[in-house]
C-alpha positions in Angstrom: 70.9 109.8 45.3 71.7 106.1 44.2 74.8 105.7 42.3 74.4 104.3 38.8 74.8 100.5 38.6 77.5 100.8 35.9 79.8 102.8 38.5 79.2 100.4 41.4 80.4 97.4 39.0 83.2 99.3 37.8 84.6 99.6 41.5 83.9 96.1 41.9 85.9 95.2 39.1 88.7 97.1 40.2 88.7 95.7 43.7 88.6 92.2 42.1 91.8 93.1 40.0 93.5 94.6 42.9 92.7 91.4 44.9 93.8 89.2 42.1 97.2 91.3 41.7 97.9 90.8 45.4 97.2 87.1 45.2 99.8 86.6 42.5 102.3 89.0 44.0 102.4 86.8 47.1 102.6 83.6 45.0 105.6 85.0 43.2 107.2 86.3 46.3 106.9 82.8 47.9 107.7 80.6 44.9 110.7 82.5 43.5 113.2 81.4 46.2 111.9 77.7 45.9 112.4 77.9 42.3 115.7 79.3 42.4 116.9 76.5 44.9 115.5 73.8 42.7 117.4 75.2 39.5 120.4 75.5 41.8 120.1 71.9 42.7 119.5 70.6 39.3 122.3 72.4 37.6 124.8 71.0 40.4 123.2 67.6 39.7 123.6 68.2 36.2 127.2 69.0 36.3 128.0 65.8 38.7 126.2 63.8 35.7 128.4 65.2 33.2 131.7 65.1 34.9 130.8 61.4 35.9 130.2 60.5 32.1 133.3 62.1 30.6 135.4 60.6 33.4 134.2 57.2 32.5 136.0 57.8 29.1 139.3 57.6 30.9 138.7 53.8 31.4 138.7 53.4 27.8 141.8 52.3 26.0 141.2 54.3 23.1 141.2 57.6 25.2 144.3 56.4 27.0 146.2 55.8 23.7 145.3 59.0 22.1 143.9 61.8 24.8 141.7 64.2 23.3 142.9 67.7 22.5 140.5 69.7 24.7 137.3 69.3 26.6 135.3 69.3 23.3 137.2 66.4 21.7 136.6 64.4 25.0 132.9 65.3 25.0 132.6 64.2 21.3 133.8 60.6 22.2 130.9 60.3 24.2 128.5 57.7 22.9 125.8 59.5 20.7 122.7 58.7 23.3 124.8 60.3 26.0 125.7 63.4 23.9 122.1 64.0 23.4 121.5 64.5 26.9 124.3 67.2 27.2 124.1 68.8 23.9 123.0 72.3 25.0 126.1 73.8 26.2 128.5 76.5 24.8 132.1 76.3 23.6 134.3 78.5 25.2 138.0 79.2 23.9 137.6 77.2 20.9 136.5 73.8 23.0 139.0 74.0 25.6 136.1 74.7 28.1 132.3 73.8 27.7 129.6 75.9 29.6 126.5 74.2 30.5 123.7 75.2 33.0 126.0 77.5 35.0 128.9 75.4 35.2 132.2 75.4 33.3 133.9 71.9 32.3 137.4 71.4 31.3 139.6 68.5 30.3 142.8 68.5 32.0 146.3 66.5 32.8 147.6 66.6 36.4 151.0 65.5 36.8 151.2 62.9 39.4 154.9 63.6 40.4 157.5 66.1 39.7 158.6 65.7 36.0 155.3 63.7 35.0 154.9 64.4 31.2 151.7 62.2 30.7 149.8 63.3 33.6 146.6 61.8 35.0 143.6 62.6 33.0 140.9 64.6 34.8 137.6 66.6 34.3 136.8 69.4 36.3 133.7 71.5 36.7 132.9 74.8 38.6 130.3 77.4 38.7 130.2 80.2 36.3 129.6 82.5 38.9 129.4 82.2 42.7 125.9 82.6 43.7 126.3 81.6 47.3 128.8 80.1 49.6 129.0 76.1 49.2 128.5 76.0 45.7 130.1 72.7 44.9 132.8 72.1 42.5 133.6 68.7 40.8 136.8 66.7 39.9 136.4 63.4 37.9 139.5 61.0 37.3 137.5 57.9 36.0 134.6 56.0 36.1 135.1 55.2 39.9 136.7 58.4 41.2 134.4 61.7 41.4 134.9 64.0 44.3 133.4 67.1 45.4 134.4 70.3 47.2 131.9 72.6 48.8 134.0 75.3 50.5 137.0 75.9 48.5 138.9 79.6 49.6 138.5 81.3 47.6 135.7 80.0 45.9 136.0 79.4 42.2 134.0 81.4 39.8 134.2 82.4 36.3 136.4 81.3 33.3 139.5 82.7 35.0 139.2 81.0 38.3 139.0 77.3 38.0 139.4 75.2 41.2 143.0 74.7 41.9 144.3 71.0 41.7 147.7 70.6 42.8 148.0 67.0 42.8 145.7 64.0 41.5 146.8 62.2 44.8 143.6 61.0 46.6 144.9 61.3 50.0 146.2 65.1 49.4 142.8 65.7 47.8 140.7 64.6 50.9 143.2 66.4 53.3 142.4 69.4 51.1 138.4 69.0 51.5 137.5 67.1 48.3 135.0 64.2 49.3 134.6 60.8 47.3 131.0 60.7 45.8 129.7 57.5 45.5 128.5 56.1 42.5 124.8 56.5 41.8 122.4 53.7 42.6 121.9 51.1 39.8 125.3 51.7 38.2 
């Protein structure tokens, strides 16, 4: 006895739906790792840009003569156009640290010799959480000195474990694995 037309159409629709769900599942499985890698690379590039912009401020006489109290105060000294590019951050510990796109940013003073009360101005950035080995951390001293480290041990992650920086001396930092990043093209 032949089946009613409506029953065969119902099975075809169910089969089409199952095939469509299967195709969507394959696309998602293939795309997620690539999207995750893309987001990670973009967050790293964004952290590098922000450290570079904040560290450029150290070349200005106003910052040297009257250093900011914390990271937020340093950030607020950026020109308005630059601040707009980085406005979606979260204040942590009353502005001592900023969190943006998975990276913490902190303005610090590093003594250049024992007993140095002034210190060298620096900005460091490290990941909010360690998602993989080789997640970079950044350290900026001025508009010309931006460093990157890809393999600190233990890897810094989280507010309570910023990258340790014992000295601002370039030779010592390079010996510890920090590499100097060239200025981007066009600057």
